[in-house]
N, CA and C atoms as an extended XYZ file, in Angstrom:
498
Properties=species:S:1:pos:R:3:atomname:S:1:resname:S:1:resid:I:1 pbc="F F F"
N       -71.902       -4.837       -6.108 N   MET     1
C       -71.878       -5.307       -4.416 CA  MET     1
C       -71.483       -6.792       -4.154 C   MET     1
N       -71.958       -7.363       -5.055 N   ARG     2
C       -71.820       -9.031       -4.594 CA  ARG     2
C       -70.096       -9.332       -4.811 C   ARG     2
N       -69.879       -8.861       -6.650 N   LYS     3
C       -68.439       -9.150       -6.504 CA  LYS     3
C       -67.590       -8.653       -5.098 C   LYS     3
N       -68.217       -7.344       -4.823 N   LEU     4
C       -66.932       -6.763       -3.748 CA  LEU     4
C       -67.152       -7.741       -2.950 C   LEU     4
N       -67.982       -8.055       -2.709 N   THR     5
C       -68.057       -8.786       -1.017 CA  THR     5
C       -67.283      -10.237       -1.474 C   THR     5
N       -67.405      -10.714       -2.585 N   LEU     6
C       -66.484      -11.950       -2.530 CA  LEU     6
C       -64.872      -11.489       -3.174 C   LEU     6
N       -64.702       -9.913       -3.406 N   CYS     7
C       -63.382       -9.930       -3.015 CA  CYS     7
C       -62.658      -10.091       -1.970 C   CYS     7
N       -63.528       -9.251       -1.183 N   LEU     8
C       -63.233       -8.831        0.267 CA  LEU     8
C       -63.014      -10.142        1.120 C   LEU     8
N       -64.119      -11.214        0.688 N   VAL     9
C       -63.571      -12.397        1.267 CA  VAL     9
C       -63.069      -13.106        1.112 C   VAL     9
N       -62.143      -12.975       -0.300 N   ALA    10
C       -61.214      -13.645       -1.078 CA  ALA    10
C       -59.554      -12.785       -0.258 C   ALA    10
N       -59.584      -11.496       -0.012 N   VAL    11
C       -58.626      -10.859        0.700 CA  VAL    11
C       -58.748      -11.358        1.697 C   VAL    11
N       -59.567      -11.741        2.604 N   ALA    12
C       -59.647      -12.202        4.109 CA  ALA    12
C       -59.273      -13.460        4.741 C   ALA    12
N       -59.461      -14.119        3.278 N   LEU    13
C       -59.037      -15.604        3.232 CA  LEU    13
C       -57.726      -15.783        3.294 C   LEU    13
N       -57.066      -14.785        2.216 N   CYS    14
C       -55.158      -15.177        1.801 CA  CYS    14
C       -54.587      -14.268        2.991 C   CYS    14
N       -55.075      -13.540        4.268 N   VAL    15
C       -54.605      -12.620        4.933 CA  VAL    15
C       -54.348      -13.686        6.253 C   VAL    15
N       -55.342      -14.373        6.374 N   VAL    16
C       -55.557      -15.719        7.279 CA  VAL    16
C       -54.332      -16.245        6.949 C   VAL    16
N       -54.282      -16.899        5.783 N   SER    17
C       -53.497      -17.734        4.882 CA  SER    17
C       -52.462      -17.685        5.199 C   SER    17
N       -51.935      -16.606        5.325 N   ALA    18
C       -50.767      -15.915        5.034 CA  ALA    18
C       -49.931      -15.879        6.491 C   ALA    18
N       -50.776      -15.251        7.654 N   SER    19
C       -50.702      -15.213        8.628 CA  SER    19
C       -50.308      -16.716        9.625 C   SER    19
N       -50.974      -17.912        8.951 N   ALA    20
C       -51.002      -19.044        9.040 CA  ALA    20
C       -49.811      -19.770        8.946 C   ALA    20
N       -48.982      -19.153        7.437 N   GLN    21
C       -47.986      -19.972        7.201 CA  GLN    21
C       -46.484      -18.919        8.052 C   GLN    21
N       -47.130      -17.977        8.416 N   SER    22
C       -46.245      -17.709        9.296 CA  SER    22
C       -45.580      -17.614       10.055 C   SER    22
N       -46.508      -18.789       10.568 N   ARG    23
C       -45.873      -19.205       12.174 CA  ARG    23
C       -45.310      -20.846       11.898 C   ARG    23
N       -44.827      -20.722       12.298 N   PRO    24
C       -44.096      -22.223       11.925 CA  PRO    24
C       -44.607      -23.117       13.012 C   PRO    24
N       -43.773      -24.823       12.856 N   ASN    25
C       -44.511      -25.898       14.084 CA  ASN    25
C       -43.291      -26.012       13.868 C   ASN    25
N       -42.570      -25.952       15.496 N   PHE    26
C       -41.508      -26.457       16.002 CA  PHE    26
C       -41.182      -27.923       16.653 C   PHE    26
N       -42.522      -28.518       16.644 N   ALA    27
C       -42.682      -30.284       16.987 CA  ALA    27
C       -41.412      -31.162       16.714 C   ALA    27
N       -40.972      -31.688       17.300 N   GLY    28
C       -39.666      -32.371       17.314 CA  GLY    28
C       -38.490      -32.965       18.084 C   GLY    28
N       -37.979      -33.622       17.858 N   HIS    29
C       -36.962      -33.826       18.800 CA  HIS    29
C       -35.616      -33.444       17.877 C   HIS    29
N       -34.911      -32.394       18.986 N   TRP    30
C       -34.061      -31.347       17.992 CA  TRP    30
C       -32.277      -31.853       18.431 C   TRP    30
N       -31.348      -31.596       18.286 N   THR    31
C       -29.926      -32.294       18.577 CA  THR    31
C       -29.195      -30.763       17.940 C   THR    31
N       -28.288      -30.469       18.795 N   LEU    32
C       -27.549      -29.184       18.749 CA  LEU    32
C       -26.668      -29.462       17.637 C   LEU    32
N       -26.352      -28.778       17.114 N   GLN    33
C       -25.159      -28.552       16.031 CA  GLN    33
C       -24.293      -27.326       16.500 C   GLN    33
N       -23.340      -28.595       16.979 N   ALA    34
C       -22.206      -27.744       18.268 CA  ALA    34
C       -21.740      -26.740       16.983 C   ALA    34
N       -20.865      -27.586       15.974 N   ALA    35
C       -19.740      -26.664       15.075 CA  ALA    35
C       -20.485      -25.563       14.358 C   ALA    35
N       -21.880      -25.365       14.440 N   ALA    36
C       -22.603      -24.192       13.551 CA  ALA    36
C       -23.169      -23.142       14.796 C   ALA    36
N       -22.895      -23.155       15.889 N   SER    37
C       -23.327      -22.844       17.075 CA  SER    37
C       -22.161      -22.101       18.024 C   SER    37
N       -23.118      -20.962       18.458 N   GLU    38
C       -21.815      -20.458       19.787 CA  GLU    38
C       -22.561      -20.921       21.047 C   GLU    38
N       -21.231      -20.864       21.864 N   PRO    39
C       -22.391      -20.957       23.484 CA  PRO    39
C       -22.888      -20.277       24.017 C   PRO    39
N       -23.554      -20.749       24.853 N   PHE    40
C       -24.697      -19.535       25.304 CA  PHE    40
C       -23.959      -18.676       26.246 C   PHE    40
N       -22.641      -19.194       26.732 N   PHE    41
C       -22.397      -17.724       28.318 CA  PHE    41
C       -20.551      -18.093       27.892 C   PHE    41
N       -20.019      -17.289       28.254 N   GLU    42
C       -18.563      -17.196       28.254 CA  GLU    42
C       -18.495      -18.282       29.430 C   GLU    42
N       -17.036      -18.729       29.665 N   LEU    43
C       -16.757      -19.499       30.751 CA  LEU    43
C       -16.204      -18.243       32.159 C   LEU    43
N       -16.812      -18.395       33.183 N   GLY    44
C       -16.439      -17.812       34.433 CA  GLY    44
C       -17.806      -16.644       34.190 C   GLY    44
N       -18.397      -16.094       33.666 N   SER    45
C       -19.706      -15.432       33.462 CA  SER    45
C       -20.661      -16.133       34.399 C   SER    45
N       -20.713      -15.730       35.496 N   ARG    46
C       -22.330      -16.211       36.319 CA  ARG    46
C       -23.405      -15.285       36.302 C   ARG    46
N       -23.766      -14.293       35.681 N   PRO    47
C       -24.475      -13.501       36.019 CA  PRO    47
C       -26.127      -13.632       36.537 C   PRO    47
N       -26.708      -14.781       36.414 N   MET    48
C       -27.748      -15.039       37.233 CA  MET    48
C       -27.838      -16.466       37.025 C   MET    48
N       -28.024      -17.233       38.022 N   GLN    49
C       -28.345      -18.249       38.270 CA  GLN    49
C       -28.950      -19.488       37.183 C   GLN    49
N       -30.388      -18.974       37.066 N   PHE    50
C       -31.058      -19.870       36.185 CA  PHE    50
C       -30.727      -19.968       34.682 C   PHE    50
N       -30.489      -18.057       34.365 N   LEU    51
C       -30.688      -17.643       33.064 CA  LEU    51
C       -29.066      -18.575       32.891 C   LEU    51
N       -28.333      -18.875       33.347 N   ASN    52
C       -26.941      -19.630       33.032 CA  ASN    52
C       -26.976      -21.094       32.317 C   ASN    52
N       -28.124      -21.898       32.999 N   ASP    53
C       -28.349      -23.295       33.036 CA  ASP    53
C       -28.894      -23.139       31.410 C   ASP    53
N       -27.840      -24.154       31.241 N   SER    54
C       -28.622      -24.678       29.652 CA  SER    54
C       -29.646      -25.052       29.531 C   SER    54
N       -30.425      -24.975       30.409 N   ARG    55
C       -32.058      -25.260       29.551 CA  ARG    55
C       -32.309      -24.043       29.177 C   ARG    55
N       -31.850      -22.893       30.002 N   SER    56
C       -32.395      -21.813       29.578 CA  SER    56
C       -32.582      -21.131       28.500 C   SER    56
N       -31.074      -21.787       27.399 N   SER    57
C       -30.993      -21.311       26.210 CA  SER    57
C       -31.491      -22.565       25.287 C   SER    57
N       -32.010      -23.502       25.643 N   LEU    58
C       -32.091      -24.836       25.415 CA  LEU    58
C       -31.039      -25.977       25.258 C   LEU    58
N       -31.276      -27.161       25.846 N   ALA    59
C       -30.239      -27.682       26.061 CA  ALA    59
C       -29.258      -28.267       24.723 C   ALA    59
N       -28.522      -28.965       24.755 N   ASP    60
C       -28.181      -29.913       23.492 CA  ASP    60
C       -29.033      -30.525       22.776 C   ASP    60
N       -29.981      -31.403       23.360 N   GLU    61
C       -31.034      -32.046       22.877 CA  GLU    61
C       -32.096      -32.082       23.519 C   GLU    61
N       -33.121      -31.862       22.853 N   PHE    62
C       -34.817      -31.959       23.799 CA  PHE    62
C       -36.109      -32.443       23.030 C   PHE    62
N       -37.172      -32.016       23.526 N   THR    63
C       -38.241      -32.224       22.193 CA  THR    63
C       -38.650      -31.128       22.397 C   THR    63
N       -39.887      -30.903       21.338 N   ILE    64
C       -40.947      -29.834       21.524 CA  ILE    64
C       -42.303      -30.387       20.799 C   ILE    64
N       -43.072      -30.471       21.522 N   SER    65
C       -44.912      -30.819       20.970 CA  SER    65
C       -45.206      -29.137       21.022 C   SER    65
N       -46.178      -29.303       19.782 N   GLN    66
C       -46.664      -27.553       19.964 CA  GLN    66
C       -48.636      -28.018       19.313 C   GLN    66
N       -49.156      -26.948       19.718 N   ASP    67
C       -50.356      -27.219       18.958 CA  ASP    67
C       -50.639      -25.690       18.872 C   ASP    67
N       -51.969      -25.091       18.516 N   ALA    68
C       -52.356      -23.970       18.227 CA  ALA    68
C       -52.265      -22.755       19.436 C   ALA    68
N       -52.540      -23.690       20.043 N   THR    69
C       -52.245      -22.560       22.144 CA  THR    69
C       -50.985      -22.836       22.564 C   THR    69
N       -49.800      -23.708       22.283 N   LYS    70
C       -49.345      -23.762       23.520 CA  LYS    70
C       -48.256      -24.644       22.626 C   LYS    70
N       -46.509      -24.332       23.401 N   LEU    71
C       -45.427      -24.832       22.651 CA  LEU    71
C       -44.904      -25.509       24.068 C   LEU    71
N       -44.229      -26.526       24.246 N   THR    72
C       -43.868      -27.754       25.340 CA  THR    72
C       -43.129      -28.379       25.235 C   THR    72
N       -41.836      -27.675       25.621 N   VAL    73
C       -40.113      -27.773       25.452 CA  VAL    73
C       -39.749      -28.848       26.944 C   VAL    73
N       -39.522      -30.671       26.566 N   GLU    74
C       -39.013      -31.330       26.939 CA  GLU    74
C       -37.632      -31.780       27.179 C   GLU    74
N       -37.224      -31.883       28.521 N   PHE    75
C       -35.379      -32.356       28.419 CA  PHE    75
C       -35.646      -33.556       29.486 C   PHE    75
N       -34.615      -34.080       28.735 N   ALA    76
C       -34.872      -35.561       29.237 CA  ALA    76
C       -33.847      -35.671       30.323 C   ALA    76
N       -33.007      -35.389       30.517 N   GLY    77
C       -31.722      -34.990       31.889 CA  GLY    77
C       -30.845      -35.765       31.652 C   GLY    77
N       -29.352      -35.849       32.222 N   PRO    78
C       -29.692      -35.493       32.977 CA  PRO    78
C       -29.047      -34.350       33.296 C   PRO    78
N       -28.595      -33.428       34.276 N   PRO    79
C       -28.693      -34.086       35.577 CA  PRO    79
C       -30.411      -33.816       35.772 C   PRO    79
N       -31.145      -32.970       35.318 N   ASN    80
C       -32.383      -33.044       35.621 CA  ASN    80
C       -33.477      -33.031       34.684 C   ASN    80
N       -34.476      -33.828       34.647 N   ALA    81
C       -35.480      -33.464       33.391 CA  ALA    81
C       -36.394      -32.337       33.949 C   ALA    81
N       -37.062      -31.619       32.854 N   ALA    82
C       -37.809      -30.266       33.027 CA  ALA    82
C       -38.527      -30.716       31.677 C   ALA    82
N       -39.684      -29.479       32.629 N   VAL    83
C       -40.761      -29.263       30.805 CA  VAL    83
C       -40.981      -28.015       31.266 C   VAL    83
N       -41.047      -27.386       30.288 N   PHE    84
C       -41.785      -25.883       30.372 CA  PHE    84
C       -42.453      -25.586       29.287 C   PHE    84
N       -43.716      -25.195       29.754 N   SER    85
C       -44.997      -24.727       28.680 CA  SER    85
C       -44.632      -23.596       28.509 C   SER    85
N       -45.312      -23.285       27.189 N   TYR    86
C       -45.400      -21.268       27.091 CA  TYR    86
C       -46.982      -21.429       26.454 C   TYR    86
N       -47.492      -20.518       26.641 N   ARG    87
C       -49.218      -20.517       25.948 CA  ARG    87
C       -48.832      -18.920       24.729 C   ARG    87
N       -49.042      -19.917       23.174 N   LEU    88
C       -48.510      -18.956       22.356 CA  LEU    88
C       -49.900      -17.546       21.846 C   LEU    88
N       -50.278      -17.067       23.149 N   ASP    89
C       -51.253      -15.888       22.986 CA  ASP    89
C       -50.698      -14.817       23.411 C   ASP    89
N       -49.760      -14.688       23.937 N   GLY    90
C       -48.879      -13.647       24.816 CA  GLY    90
C       -49.341      -13.825       25.934 C   GLY    90
N       -50.387      -14.342       26.883 N   THR    91
C       -50.290      -14.219       28.004 CA  THR    91
C       -49.191      -14.928       29.162 C   THR    91
N       -48.696      -14.807       30.263 N   GLU    92
C       -47.896      -15.333       31.046 CA  GLU    92
C       -48.205      -17.015       31.198 C   GLU    92
N       -47.072      -17.625       30.885 N   SER    93
C       -46.972      -18.876       31.191 CA  SER    93
C       -46.055      -18.616       32.799 C   SER    93
N       -46.174      -19.834       33.323 N   ARG    94
C       -45.561      -19.925       34.777 CA  ARG    94
C       -44.740      -21.319       34.454 C   ARG    94
N       -43.140      -21.274       35.426 N   ASN    95
C       -42.674      -22.447       34.392 CA  ASN    95
C       -41.394      -22.431       36.556 C   ASN    95
N       -41.154      -23.941       36.639 N   THR    96
C       -40.073      -23.903       38.034 CA  THR    96
C       -39.285      -24.759       37.286 C   THR    96
N       -38.401      -23.855       37.406 N   PRO    97
C       -36.753      -24.950       36.924 CA  PRO    97
C       -36.257      -25.910       38.006 C   PRO    97
N       -36.012      -27.364       37.852 N   PRO    98
C       -35.096      -27.870       38.526 CA  PRO    98
C       -34.286      -27.285       38.960 C   PRO    98
N       -33.765      -28.140       40.053 N   PRO    99
C       -34.563      -29.501       40.227 CA  PRO    99
C       -35.167      -29.537       41.196 C   PRO    99
N       -35.522      -28.398       42.366 N   THR   100
C       -36.266      -28.334       43.358 CA  THR   100
C       -36.700      -26.633       43.139 C   THR   100
N       -36.230      -25.685       42.322 N   SER   101
C       -36.327      -24.625       42.829 CA  SER   101
C       -37.642      -23.788       42.939 C   SER   101
N       -36.930      -22.930       44.242 N   ALA   102
C       -38.470      -21.688       44.576 CA  ALA   102
C       -38.863      -20.724       44.060 C   ALA   102
N       -37.793      -20.846       42.849 N   ALA   103
C       -37.968      -19.199       41.921 CA  ALA   103
C       -38.971      -20.140       41.127 C   ALA   103
N       -40.055      -19.069       40.327 N   GLU   104
C       -40.615      -19.350       39.168 CA  GLU   104
C       -40.338      -18.390       38.061 C   GLU   104
N       -40.264      -18.982       36.829 N   VAL   105
C       -39.622      -18.252       35.322 CA  VAL   105
C       -41.244      -18.074       35.076 C   VAL   105
N       -41.228      -16.657       34.776 N   ILE   106
C       -42.732      -16.354       34.145 CA  ILE   106
C       -42.491      -15.299       32.849 C   ILE   106
N       -42.901      -15.886       31.825 N   SER   107
C       -42.471      -16.150       30.102 CA  SER   107
C       -43.496      -15.573       29.581 C   SER   107
N       -43.526      -15.118       28.629 N   THR   108
C       -44.586      -15.032       27.427 CA  THR   108
C       -44.045      -15.238       26.204 C   THR   108
N       -44.853      -15.322       25.334 N   ALA   109
C       -44.440      -15.962       23.899 CA  ALA   109
C       -45.348      -15.457       22.923 C   ALA   109
N       -44.929      -14.606       21.818 N   THR   110
C       -45.309      -13.949       20.980 CA  THR   110
C       -44.694      -14.105       19.510 C   THR   110
N       -45.700      -14.045       18.425 N   TRP   111
C       -45.123      -14.426       17.203 CA  TRP   111
C       -45.201      -12.867       16.485 C   TRP   111
N       -43.891      -12.834       15.448 N   LYS   112
C       -43.346      -11.317       15.368 CA  LYS   112
C       -42.631      -11.917       14.211 C   LYS   112
N       -43.232      -11.473       12.874 N   ASP   113
C       -42.230      -11.555       11.788 CA  ASP   113
C       -41.615      -13.048       11.519 C   ASP   113
N       -42.877      -14.214       11.748 N   GLY   114
C       -42.407      -15.252       11.462 CA  GLY   114
C       -41.288      -16.262       12.350 C   GLY   114
N       -41.200      -15.582       13.841 N   LYS   115
C       -40.533      -16.078       15.131 CA  LYS   115
C       -41.230      -16.128       16.262 C   LYS   115
N       -40.841      -17.160       16.836 N   LEU   116
C       -41.777      -17.424       18.073 CA  LEU   116
C       -40.750      -16.665       18.952 C   LEU   116
N       -41.310      -15.798       19.766 N   VAL   117
C       -40.019      -14.543       20.633 CA  VAL   117
C       -40.691      -15.348       22.324 C   VAL   117
N       -39.817      -15.639       22.933 N   ILE   118
C       -40.579      -15.816       24.497 CA  ILE   118
C       -39.381      -15.067       25.004 C   ILE   118
N       -39.939      -14.037       26.032 N   VAL   119
C       -39.198      -13.345       27.106 CA  VAL   119
C       -39.936      -14.078       28.229 C   VAL   119
N       -38.873      -14.456       29.270 N   SER   120
C       -38.530      -15.114       30.286 CA  SER   120
C       -38.228      -13.968       31.870 C   SER   120
N       -38.697      -13.817       32.873 N   THR   121
C       -37.716      -13.381       33.655 CA  THR   121
C       -37.829      -13.999       34.815 C   THR   121
N       -37.103      -13.984       35.718 N   GLU   122
C       -37.014      -14.971       37.114 CA  GLU   122
C       -36.430      -13.794       38.223 C   GLU   122
N       -36.726      -13.899       39.162 N   LYS   123
C       -35.857      -13.310       40.396 CA  LYS   123
C       -35.475      -14.285       41.261 C   LYS   123
N       -34.232      -13.757       41.269 N   VAL   124
C       -33.268      -14.843       41.908 CA  VAL   124
C       -32.423      -13.931       42.977 C   VAL   124
N       -31.296      -14.995       43.814 N   GLY   125
C       -30.288      -14.186       44.749 CA  GLY   125
C       -28.939      -13.402       43.801 C   GLY   125
N       -28.735      -12.520       44.108 N   SER   126
C       -27.458      -12.406       43.661 CA  SER   126
C       -26.398      -12.039       44.541 C   SER   126
N       -24.768      -12.119       44.280 N   PRO   127
C       -23.804      -12.211       45.338 CA  PRO   127
C       -24.250      -11.377       46.421 C   PRO   127
N       -24.863      -10.275       46.529 N   SER   128
C       -24.728       -9.832       47.867 CA  SER   128
C       -25.963      -10.206       48.877 C   SER   128
N       -26.651      -10.995       48.073 N   GLY   129
C       -27.808      -11.717       48.765 CA  GLY   129
C       -29.332      -11.065       48.009 C   GLY   129
N       -29.257       -9.693       47.981 N   ALA   130
C       -29.732       -9.133       47.262 CA  ALA   130
C       -30.666       -9.557       46.473 C   ALA   130
N       -31.946      -10.080       46.203 N   PRO   131
C       -32.748      -10.659       44.871 CA  PRO   131
C       -32.579       -9.424       43.628 C   PRO   131
N       -32.481      -10.141       42.795 N   THR   132
C       -33.060       -9.504       41.824 CA  THR   132
C       -33.308       -9.771       40.431 C   THR   132
N       -33.892       -9.749       39.420 N   THR   133
C       -34.892       -9.567       37.957 CA  THR   133
C       -33.705      -10.301       36.719 C   THR   133
N       -33.706      -11.607       36.768 N   ALA   134
C       -33.112      -11.869       35.507 CA  ALA   134
C       -34.047      -12.055       34.294 C   ALA   134
N       -33.195      -11.885       33.048 N   GLN   135
C       -34.450      -11.369       32.122 CA  GLN   135
C       -33.911      -12.297       30.553 C   GLN   135
N       -34.102      -13.309       29.899 N   LEU   136
C       -33.314      -14.049       29.177 CA  LEU   136
C       -34.627      -14.056       28.014 C   LEU   136
N       -34.468      -13.476       26.496 N   THR   137
C       -34.900      -13.466       25.807 CA  THR   137
C       -34.615      -14.442       24.408 C   THR   137
N       -35.732      -15.215       24.076 N   GLN   138
C       -34.998      -16.206       22.978 CA  GLN   138
C       -36.206      -16.012       21.788 C   GLN   138
N       -35.628      -15.867       21.000 N   SER   139
C       -36.377      -15.848       19.461 CA  SER   139
C       -36.204      -17.668       18.525 C   SER   139
N       -37.663      -17.846       17.889 N   LEU   140
C       -37.673      -19.370       17.456 CA  LEU   140
C       -37.311      -19.271       15.997 C   LEU   140
N       -36.855      -19.544       15.545 N   SER   141
C       -37.204      -19.748       13.981 CA  SER   141
C       -36.843      -21.092       13.207 C   SER   141
N       -37.445      -21.522       11.727 N   LEU   142
C       -36.968      -22.456       10.844 CA  LEU   142
C       -36.122      -22.191        9.778 C   LEU   142
N       -35.398      -22.482        9.709 N   ALA   143
C       -34.240      -21.889        8.795 CA  ALA   143
C       -34.964      -22.887        7.530 C   ALA   143
N       -34.320      -22.386        6.135 N   ALA   144
C       -34.777      -22.726        5.316 CA  ALA   144
C       -34.431      -24.296        4.779 C   ALA   144
N       -33.399      -24.798        5.572 N   ASP   145
C       -32.859      -26.252        5.304 CA  ASP   145
C       -33.676      -27.299        6.558 C   ASP   145
N       -34.526      -26.548        7.291 N   GLY   146
C       -35.107      -27.004        8.013 CA  GLY   146
C       -34.470      -27.062        9.593 C   GLY   146
N       -33.604      -26.517        9.817 N   THR   147
C       -32.815      -26.389       10.946 CA  THR   147
C       -33.550      -25.721       12.377 C   THR   147
N       -33.420      -25.546       13.488 N   LEU   148
C       -34.333      -24.446       14.170 CA  LEU   148
C       -32.941      -23.399       14.966 C   LEU   148
N       -33.428      -22.465       14.534 N   VAL   149
C       -32.573      -21.087       15.165 CA  VAL   149
C       -33.341      -20.797       16.415 C   VAL   149
N       -32.392      -20.823       17.115 N   VAL   150
C       -32.541      -19.771       18.659 CA  VAL   150
C       -31.371      -19.503       18.574 C   VAL   150
N       -31.979      -18.112       18.538 N   GLU   151
C       -31.395      -16.841       19.324 CA  GLU   151
C       -31.338      -16.199       20.620 C   GLU   151
N       -30.869      -16.371       21.923 N   SER   152
C       -30.547      -16.107       23.002 CA  SER   152
C       -30.161      -14.788       23.183 C   SER   152
N       -30.849      -13.998       23.641 N   THR   153
C       -30.186      -12.485       24.627 CA  THR   153
C       -30.399      -12.527       25.991 C   THR   153
N       -29.135      -12.720       26.624 N   SER   154
C       -29.120      -12.022       28.054 CA  SER   154
C       -29.047      -10.522       27.920 C   SER   154
N       -28.564      -10.194       29.390 N   ARG   155
C       -28.029       -8.938       30.202 CA  ARG   155
C       -26.523       -8.816       29.432 C   ARG   155
N       -25.693       -9.983       28.886 N   ILE   156
C       -24.513      -10.223       29.210 CA  ILE   156
C       -24.305       -9.903       27.555 C   ILE   156
N       -24.778      -10.881       27.002 N   ARG   157
C       -25.002      -10.744       25.367 CA  ARG   157
C       -25.974      -11.673       24.273 C   ARG   157
N       -25.962      -11.658       22.884 N   THR   158
C       -27.002      -12.559       22.085 CA  THR   158
C       -26.134      -13.717       21.406 C   THR   158
N       -26.711      -14.641       21.843 N   THR   159
C       -26.007      -16.268       21.090 CA  THR   159
C       -26.519      -16.640       20.077 C   THR   159
N       -26.255      -17.013       18.845 N   THR   160
C       -26.977      -18.381       17.769 CA  THR   160
C       -27.259      -19.887       18.401 C   THR   160
N       -28.301      -20.738       17.891 N   ARG   161
C       -27.353      -21.520       18.608 CA  ARG   161
C       -28.625      -22.784       17.152 C   ARG   161
N       -27.619      -23.451       16.675 N   ILE   162
C       -28.767      -24.181       15.514 CA  ILE   162
C       -29.175      -25.982       15.930 C   ILE   162
N       -30.413      -26.011       15.514 N   TYR   163
C       -30.736      -27.606       15.819 CA  TYR   163
C       -31.162      -28.151       15.030 C   TYR   163
N       -31.051      -29.201       14.870 N   LYS   164
C       -31.224      -30.385       13.504 CA  LYS   164
C       -32.204      -31.477       14.366 C   LYS   164
N       -32.894      -31.003       13.358 N   LYS   165
C       -34.183      -32.442       13.806 CA  LYS   165
C       -33.823      -33.609       13.838 C   LYS   165
N       -34.039      -34.742       14.686 N   LYS   166
C       -33.609      -35.951       14.725 CA  LYS   166
C       -34.468      -36.975       13.693 C   LYS   166
C-alpha cells in the first residue's frame, strides 16, 4: 500500500510539473520583427475602432510583466501610453483603451496547449450609430528560438506577429 501511495504521489508531482512547464513566462521588453510578421489589418478596413488600434494586436514595442496570477502589457506610446492587465485564472479583466475612451474592454485569459489565449470584447459604435460588439482573440506563445508569437483573430481575419525580446 505504501508503494502504491508513493507511486501516486510521484505521478501527481509529474502532472503538476508538466502543467507548470506548459505555461510560459512572457515577461520582458518585446519588439516587432516586421519582416517575419503580417500587418494586423488591411489598409482601408475599419471594422471596429478599438480592435483596429495597433495596441489591440500588440504594438511594435511593449513590455510584459507576469506573475502566477496576472499578465500586464505596457505600451509607452506615442501617441497614447496604455497599460492592460489580464487575470490568468479565466475570470474577467476590465481595461479602458486610451486616450480617454468611455468604452471598456472585457477580457478573459486562459491557458490552452501551452498558449495564453485572451478573448476581448468591446461595445463600440458602428457607422450607423448603433452600438455593436467587437471581439478579438489573441493567442500568445513562445517559439523554440525564444520569440513571442501572437496570433490575432478578429472578425476579418487571423494574423501572426513575431516579437523578439530586447
